[in-house]
N, C-alpha and C positions, 0 to 999 in steps of 0.2 A: 268183470266177467273173464274167466280164464281163456287165454288165447295162445296160439302158436304163430310165429312169424318166420318165414323163410328169409334168410339173410344173404343168400347167394344163389347162383344158377339162374336158369331162365325164369324161375318163379320168384326171384328176389322181390321182396316187399309184400308178397301174398301172405295174408293172415287167416287163421282158422280159429273160429270160436268153438271152444270145447263144451261138451255136454257131459255131466256126471253119469248119465245113463248109457253112454255109448263109448266103447273102446275104439280108439283111433289107430288104425294100422297104417304104417308108413312104408312105402316100398316102390318098386319100379313097375309092377303090373297094374293094369287098369282097374282091377277089382279093389285096390287099396283105397283108403280114405284120403290119404295124401300121396299123390303120385309124383314121383321124382324120376324123370326120364333120363337117367344116367346109368352107364354100364357098371359103375363102381357101387351102385346101390343094388342090394339084393331084391328079389321079387317080393318077398315079405321080410322087411329089414328090421323094423322096430315097432313097438306098441306103446301108446300112451293111454293110461286108464286111471279111473278114480277108485280108490279102495274104501271109500266111505269117509275118509278124513283128509287124504292128500291125493294129488295127482302123482303118478309114478311113470318112469320110463323103463322099458324092458327091451333088451335086444332079443330078436327072434332067430338066433343062430346065423346071423349074416356072415358073409364071407370076409368082409373088411372091417366089421366092427362098428359099434356105436359108442360115442365118447361124450361124457358129461363133465363139463368144466375141466377138460383135458385129461380125464381119467376114463379108461375103457370101462364100459358098463358090462359087468359079468352077471348081475342079478338085478331084479327089480329094485329101482332106486328112487327115492322121493325127489320130486322136483320142487325147487324153491323159487320164489318170485324173482325174476331177472336171470334165472339160469340160462345157460347156452349149451345145447347139446349138438353134436355133429353126427349126422347119418353118413358115416365115413368122412366124406369131404364136403358135405353140404351143411352149413351151420343153420340152426333153428333156435329161436329164442322162445322161452316160456314166460308169459306175463300173466299175473293173476290179479294184481291190484289195479284199481281204476286209474291211478296216477300213471301207470305204464301202459295205458290203452294205446294201441298203435293205430294212428289215423292216416288218412290220405293214401291208403293202399287198397288193393283188392281184398275184400273181406269175405269169408265164407263161413257159414254156420254148419257145424257138423252135428247131425242128430237124426232121430227116427220120426217119421210121420205115419199116418194110417196107411199110406201108399208105399211105405218103405223108406230107404235111406235117400236123403236129398242133400244137395249142395246148394245153399241159398246165399247168393251174394248179398252182403249188407251194404247199406249206403255209407259212403265215407263220412266220418265224423269230423267236426271242426276241431282245431287245436294245432299245437306246434309239434307235428309229428316228427320233424327232423331232430328237434331237441330230445324228444322222448326216445326216438330210436338211438340217438347218440348215448343217452343215459343208460339204455339197456346194454348196448355194446360196451360202454365204459365199465359197467358192472362185471361183465364177462371178462374183459381184459384185466381188471383188477384182481379177479379171482385167479386168473392164470399167472399173473406176476407173483401173487402170494404163494401159489403152488410151487413155482420154480424157485422162489426164495427159500421155501421150506426144504425142498429137495437139495438145493445147494448147501444150505446150512446144516444138513445132516451129516456132512463129512468134512474132515480137515485134511484128507489125503488127496493130493493133486491128481493122482492117477484115477481116482474114482469120480472126480468132478466132471470131466469132459464127457464120458459116456452117459452120465446122468443128464447132462445138458441136451445132448442129441436125442436121447430117448424122450425127454420131456417135450422138446420141440416137435418131434414126430407125433406126440399125443396132441399137441396144440394145433398142428397143421396137418390134417389127414391127407392133404394134397401133396405133401412133401414126399419125394421118392429118393432124393440124395441129400445127405447131410455131411458136412466136413468141418472139422475144427483144426486149425493149424496154428502153431506157435512160432514166434521169431526166435531163432537161435542167436547166440552171441555174435556169430559171424554174419548175421543178416539174412541167412537162409530161412525159408519156411519149412517147418517140420510137421507132418500130420500126426496128431495125437488121438483123434477119434474120428470114425468114419462109418457112415451107413449108406450102402448102395443097395437100396431095397428095404422094405419095411421089416423083413425078417432077418436082416443082417445084424451081426453082433457088433455094436458100436465100439467095443473095446479092443477089437482085433483089426489091425491095419494090414490089409492084403492087396491093396490097389494103389495106383498112382492117383492123386487127387485130380478130379476133373476141373475144378475151379481155381487152379493155381494162378493163372494169369489174372483172373478177376480179383483174387485175394491180394495180389501184388499191387493192383491198381487202387484198391480200397486202402491198403496200408500207406500207399504213396500220398494220397490226398487226405486220408484220415476221415473220410465221410462214408456213411452207409450208402449202399447202391441197391436200387430196385430195377430189375430188368423185366418189363412187362411184355406179355404176348397176348394179343387178342384171342380169346377162346374161340375155337372152331370145332364143329362136330367131326368126329372121326368114327369110322366103322370099327376100328380095332385099337386097343390100347398099345399095340405094337407099331402103329403107324409112326413113321418118322415125322419129326417136327421140332422146331426150336422151342425150348422150355423156358419158363419164367424162373428168375433167380433173385434171391435176396442174399446180399453179402454185407456184413457189418464188422467194424473193428471191435476187438475185445480190449476194453480199456480198464486200467487199474485205477485205484483211488486218486493217484496223482496224474491221471489222464495219460499215463504211459501206454503206448500201443504194444500189447502183448501178443496179438495174433488176430485171427479172423474166424468168424462163424459164417458158413455158407449153407443155404438151403436151395434145392432145385425142385421144381414141381414136376409131377408126372406128365406124360403127353396127353392124357385124357382130360385133365383139368389144369390148364396152364395159367393159373391166375394167382397173383399175390397183390394185395392192396397196399395203399400208403399206410393204412393202420397196421397191417401186418409188418411192414418195414419198421414202423415206430416201435412195435412190440419186440421184434427181434433185436433192434438196437438197444432197447432197455435190457434185454437178456444178455447182450454182449457186455454191458456195463456191470451187471450183477455177476456175470461169470468172471470178469476181470478182477472184481473185488474179492470174490471167493478164492481165486487163484492166489492173489497177493496175500490174503489172510492165511491161506494154507501154507504158503512159503514162509510167512512170518512165524506161524505155529511150528513148522518144521525147524526153523532156525532157533526158536526158543527151546525146543526139545534138544537140539544139538548142543546149544549153549548150556542147558541144564545138565546134559550128560557130560559135557566137558568139565563143568564145575564139579560134578561128582567125582570124575576121574582125577581132577587136580586135587580135590580134597583127600582122596585116597592116596595119591602120590605124596601129598604133604604129610599125612599121618605116617606113611612108610619112611619118609625122609627124617621126620622128627625122631622116629624110633632108631634110626641109624646114629643119632647124636647121643652123647652121654646123658644119662638121666640124672646123674648126680655129679659131685665134685670129688676129687681125690681127698681122702681123709689122712693127711700126712702131718705128723707132729712138727711144729715149727714153720708151717707154710699155710697160707690161705689163698684159695683159688677163686677167680671170678670169671663171669662170661656174659656175653650179649650176642644174640643172633636174630637177624631180621631179613628174610628174603624180599626182593623187590616185587616178586609175584607170589602166587600161592606156594610155589616151590622155587628153589634157588640152586645156584651152583657153588655156594660156599659150604665148607665142611670143616669140622674140627673134631678132635678126639683127645682124650687123655686117659691114662690107665696106670695103675700101680703094678710094678713087676714083682715077682716073688722075692727078689733080693732087696726090696724096699725102694728102689729107684722108680721114678715116674717118667713115662714116655708120653709125649704129646705132639700134636701137629696141627697146622692150619693149611687148608687148601682152597683154591679158587679155580673153577673150570672156566674156560673162555665162554663168553656169552652169558645168557641168563634164561630163566624160565624152565620149561619142561626139557628141552634138549640138554641144557647144562645140568639139570638135576639127574637125568638119566645117565649122563657121563660120570657124574660124581658118585652115583650109586654103585656103578661098576668099580670105580676107583676105591671106594671105601671098603668093599669086600676084598679087593686085592691087597690093600694096606694091612688088614688083619692077617691075611695069609703070609705076606712077606715078613712082617715083624715077628711072627712066631717061628719062621723057618730060617731066616737069614742070621748069619753069625755076627755081622756088624751092621752099623747104620749105613755105611757106604755100600755094602752089598744090597741092602734093602732098597736104597735109592736107585741103584743101578737096575734092579729088577722092575721097580715101579716105572722107571723111565721107559724101559722096553715095552712094558704093558700098555702105557698110554700111547706110545708110538704105534703099537699094533692096532689100537682102536681106530686110528685114522679119522678121528672126529674133532681134532683140535689139540690144544695144549692145556696143561694144568700147572699153575704156580703152587709151590708146596714148600713149607718150612717144617722140618722134622727136628725135634729136640729130645734130648735125654737129660734128666735132672738127677744128679747125685745129691740126695737130700741131706746126707750126713756131712758132706764137705762143701755144699753149696756150689758145686761145679755144674755148669750148663754146657752141654755139647750140642751143636746144631749144624744142620746142613740146609742150605737155602737154594731152591730151584726157581729163581726168578720172582720170588715173593717179596713184598715190602719187608725190609729188615725189622726185626723186633726191636722195641725201644726199652732201655733200662735206665730207670731213675735211681741215682746213687744218693742215699740218704745222707751220707757223710758230707758230700760236696754240693748236693742239689743239682748236679749236672745230669743231663739226659744223653745217653749214648745210643748209637745205632749199632747193634750187635752183628758181627759177621759180614760187614759191608764188603770187605776185601775178598770174601769167599763166595759171594753170591754168583750164580751161574744161570745158564739157560733154563727156562721152564721145562717141565717134563713133557716129552713127546716131540721136542724140536729136533734133537740129534740122538739117534737111537743108541749110539755107543759112547755118549758123553760120560766123562768121569766127574764125580762130585767129591768135594773136599770139605772136611769138618772145620768148624771154628769153635773156640771155647771161651767161657767167661766165668769168673769167680764172683759169687754173690755174697755180700755182707749182710748182716742183720739189718732189716729196714729197707733193703733194696727192693724195687718193684720192676717186673718185666711185663711188657704189654705186646701182644701179637694182634694184628688186624689185617683185614683184606682191603683191596683197593677201593671197594665200595664206600669206605669211610672217607678217604682223602679225595675221591673223585665225585663226591656229592656235589650237585650243581644248584646254583641259585637261579632265580628267574632271568637274570641277565647272562646266564651260561658260564659264569665264573666258577672255579673249583674251590672246594673247601681247603684242600691242600694239606701237606704234611706239616708245614710250619705251624699251623693252628694246633695240631695235635701235640707238637713239641712244646708250645707255649703252655697249653693246659697241663701237660705232665710236669713241667718245671715250676708251675705255680703252686702255692700252698694248697694242700688238700688233706682230708682226714684219713682216707684209706683208698685202696685201688678201686673198690666198687663205687665209691662216691665220685672218683675221678672219671670212671667210665660213664656214669650217669650224667655228669657235667658235660662231657664231650658229646654224648648223644643229644642232649638238650640243645647244645650250641649248633649242632648239625641241623636240627629241626628248625631253629630260628633262621639259619643260613638259607635253607631251602625255601622258606616262606610259603609253604603250601605246595610247592612243586613235588610231584611224585618221585619216589626213589628211582634213580637210573640204574642202580646195580644193587646186588645183595650186600649186606653189611654184617660182619662178624668181628667181634673182639673177645679175646680170652687173655688171661694173665694170672700172675701169682705174686705174692709178696713173701719174702723171707722175714718172718716175724722176729722182732727184737727179743732177746732173752732177758 
């Protein structure tokens, strides 16, 4: 038999048996079928009626609203077995199935007789009413938790989560008059992120100092939910002063990290929160903490994804700065290898054929690695093109490049600049702190370090430094190899360095051509690192004067 049971107020435990032939009016005035003597209840507050198939609940324009399963009733809504609705702040359960018959309470039949409307107390029924009542309340709590989970799961933006939590809690607890959510800042301070002081307050706008700051600090200190109960007493006015009931719970992340607190304070007219309420809000604190950490994780993933896209864009730009092909010069064969330690790097090389047939080339390495080094080398590459097209000599070009790097004030760049006279096999070079290029002499099998006595400071160290040239004559079959320090400073798992001596041994050993030599060196470096990540960018370029 369909029934209503009041779950709070002075009528707590009273149940009303419904009749399909009679609409039940709930309100404060004596003419109502269910009289709830509280000032928060309107004179005619709500109506329960049978539409021929289902019982429905309808708000009758009450001042404070009727709420079904934590949602405000704005139109006639079907009641389901086990539903809980609130006449503002008084919870009432709707039970339809015999299994949920509520016993051991004051029971009243609502209906019409020949003499008019009567309230007939029913005799108590036998059974486990406490368990049944608990089951009914459990069903309502479960619905509420599912509802707040749905609301929290509908957003991955942290700024939207907290106002939704407060608004949902105010729907779940009509007696709540104040709600505050505070987060722990890195320095340990509590910062309010959502606040409602009054049911019409906008929870997303912080305009007041939190009233529960001290309580929140206490809850964070011991990590336990707090329930401050106050015995309900009648008041003539809702403006009467009085101490209010408070719930304050920690907001916990998946790792049980304390993120902040959620606080609810009851109004002065109904100053009650129960242990079940505390348990429910504590569960909301856990759900909110999880939602916050998931939102932070989502934000971090978006940031990382954006960073990856930016790095990929930077990588494509950097690759376009590098030569797409090799100089096509009769009597010479050019080779290259380039691998940044990260998506982008601070190594740079170029080569180009001049109108008179000579080939100009260079290898550079900016201090550091990753995006800062790549940004520095991008500026440097643009300046290199400008200086080489406007300077009369290599020395003037190096002088201007040195001043440019010094003006950046972002570090230094090692740079080896070379000019190859392909007709006479003459190589002219200037070295600004870069590893000296190696030359393998076919006739003797000896490996030479070119321009060792002319190597100077890196670019950007001394603004007015003067650079000097070195020259080398190349015979048919000779090979020249340029590299950055990422090659010789490659590290093994025990932190030892690959070293220049290994490069010298590889170059002196028999090999088919320069490209196969470069492949052999890189393969040896990979074995030497034994899975350890690159610690620096690696670049190798070179050329061979082909035997006639």
